[in-house]
C-alpha positions in Angstrom: -162.4 202.1 57.1 -161.1 204.3 59.9 -157.6 202.8 59.4 -157.7 203.7 55.7 -158.5 207.3 56.4 -155.6 207.5 58.8 -153.1 206.1 56.4 -154.3 207.6 53.1 -151.5 209.4 51.3 -153.7 212.4 50.4 -155.0 213.0 53.9 -152.8 214.1 56.9 -152.3 211.6 59.6 -154.6 212.5 62.5 -153.4 210.2 65.2 -150.6 211.7 67.3 -149.3 208.3 68.4 -149.2 207.1 64.7 -147.2 210.2 63.8 -144.8 209.5 66.6 -144.5 205.8 65.6 -143.7 206.8 62.0 -141.2 209.4 63.1 -139.6 207.0 65.5 -139.4 204.2 62.9 -137.8 206.6 60.4 -135.1 207.7 62.8 -134.5 204.1 63.8 -133.9 203.2 60.2 -131.7 206.2 59.7 -129.6 205.5 62.8 -129.3 201.8 61.9 -128.2 202.6 58.4 -125.7 205.1 59.6 -124.3 202.6 62.1 -123.9 199.9 59.5 -122.3 202.4 57.1 -119.9 203.5 59.8 -118.9 200.0 60.8 -118.4 199.0 57.1 -116.1 202.0 56.6 -114.1 201.0 59.7 -113.9 197.4 58.4 -112.7 198.6 55.0 -110.1 200.9 56.5 -108.8 198.0 58.7 -108.6 195.8 55.6 -106.7 198.5 53.7 -104.2 198.9 56.6 -103.7 195.1 56.5 -103.1 195.2 52.7 -100.7 198.1 53.1 -98.8 196.4 55.9 -98.5 193.1 53.8 -97.3 195.1 50.8 -94.6 196.9 52.9 -93.4 193.7 54.4 -93.3 192.0 51.0 -91.2 194.9 49.8 -88.8 194.7 52.8 -88.4 190.9 52.2 -87.6 191.4 48.6 -85.0 194.0 49.5 -83.6 191.7 52.1 -83.2 189.0 49.5 -81.3 191.5 47.4 -79.1 192.5 50.3 -78.5 188.8 51.2 -77.5 188.1 47.6 -75.1 191.0 47.6 -73.6 189.9 51.0 -73.1 186.5 49.6 -71.3 187.8 46.5 -69.1 190.0 48.8 -68.2 186.9 50.8 -67.2 185.1 47.6 -65.2 188.1 46.5 -63.2 188.0 49.8 -62.6 184.3 49.4 -61.4 184.8 45.8 -59.1 187.6 46.8 -57.9 185.7 49.9 -57.9 189.0 51.7 -60.3 191.7 52.8 -59.4 195.1 51.5 -60.8 198.4 52.9 -63.3 198.8 50.1 -64.7 195.3 50.6 -64.8 195.8 54.4 -66.7 199.1 53.9 -69.2 197.5 51.5 -69.8 194.6 53.9 -70.4 197.1 56.8 -72.8 199.1 54.6 -74.8 196.1 53.5 -75.0 194.7 57.0 -76.3 198.0 58.3 -78.9 198.2 55.5 -80.0 194.6 56.3 -80.2 195.4 60.0 -82.5 198.3 59.1 -84.7 196.0 57.0 -84.9 193.6 59.9 -86.0 196.5 62.2 -88.6 197.4 59.7 -89.9 193.9 59.5 -90.1 193.7 63.3 -92.0 196.9 63.6 -94.5 196.0 61.0 -95.4 192.6 62.3 -93.9 192.0 65.8 -96.2 189.0 66.5 -95.1 186.9 63.6 -93.0 184.0 64.9 -91.8 183.1 61.4 -90.2 186.5 61.1 -88.4 185.7 64.4 -87.1 182.5 62.8 -86.0 184.5 59.7 -84.1 187.0 61.9 -82.5 184.1 63.8 -81.4 182.5 60.5 -79.9 185.8 59.4 -78.0 186.1 62.6 -76.6 182.6 62.1 -75.7 183.5 58.5 -73.9 186.6 59.6 -72.0 184.7 62.3 -70.9 182.1 59.7 -69.8 184.8 57.3 -67.8 186.6 60.1 -66.2 183.3 61.0 -65.1 182.8 57.4 -63.9 186.3 57.0 -61.8 185.9 60.2 -60.3 182.8 58.7 -59.4 184.7 55.6 -57.8 187.5 57.6 -55.8 185.0 59.6 -54.5 183.5 56.4 -56.1 180.1 57.0 -55.7 177.4 54.4 -58.0 177.2 51.5 -59.2 173.8 52.5 -60.4 175.1 55.9 -62.1 178.1 54.3 -63.7 175.8 51.7 -65.3 173.7 54.5 -66.6 176.8 56.1 -68.0 178.1 52.8 -70.1 175.0 52.5 -71.6 175.6 55.9 -72.3 179.2 54.9 -74.0 178.1 51.7 -76.3 175.8 53.7 -77.3 178.6 56.0 -77.7 181.0 53.1 -79.9 178.5 51.2 -82.1 178.0 54.3 -82.3 181.8 54.9 -83.1 182.5 51.3 -85.9 179.8 51.3 -87.4 181.3 54.5 -87.4 184.8 53.0 -89.2 183.4 49.9 -91.7 181.6 52.1 -92.4 184.8 54.0 -92.8 186.7 50.8 -95.4 184.1 49.6 -97.2 184.3 53.0 -97.6 188.0 52.9 -98.4 188.0 49.2 -101.2 185.5 49.9 -102.4 187.5 52.9 -102.6 190.6 50.8 -104.4 188.8 48.0 -106.8 187.2 50.5 -107.6 190.6 52.0 -108.2 192.3 48.7 
C-alpha cells in the first residue's frame, strides 16, 4: 500500500530517490532518442550524398557517350574528306578537351572505382587509334590502309561505348538501390 501512495498520480512523489530515478530515466530516454535521431539524420545525409554522386556520374557518362559519338563522326568526316581542314581540326580539339574535362570529373567523383580507370584507359586507346588514323590521312596514305585502321578504331569504339553503358547501368542501379 505504501508503494501505491508513492506512485499515485494525484499525490506528489515523496521519496527523493524515486524522484531522482524518474528524472534520470526521463533524461536517459531523451538523450537516447536525440542520439538515434542525430545518427539517423547523418545516415540519411550520407545516402543523399551517395545518390547525388551517382546521379552526377551518370550524367557525366551520358555526356561522355555523346562526346564519343561526335568524335567518331568527326573521324568519319575526316576519312570521307581524305583531309583534315582547320574547322575539323578545331572541332576535334574542342571535343577532346571537353571529353578530358568529363574524365577529370569522373575521377574526382569516384577515384576508387577501378572500372572508371578501365574506361579511361579504353578512351586513351581510342584517342590513340584516332590520332594514328588522322596522321595516316594527313600523310595521304592509301584508302586500303586507312580502312584497315578504321576497323581497329571501330572495335575500340564499340568496347569503350559498351563500358560507358555498363558504368551508366552500375551507377543507375547504385542510385536506385540507395533511394
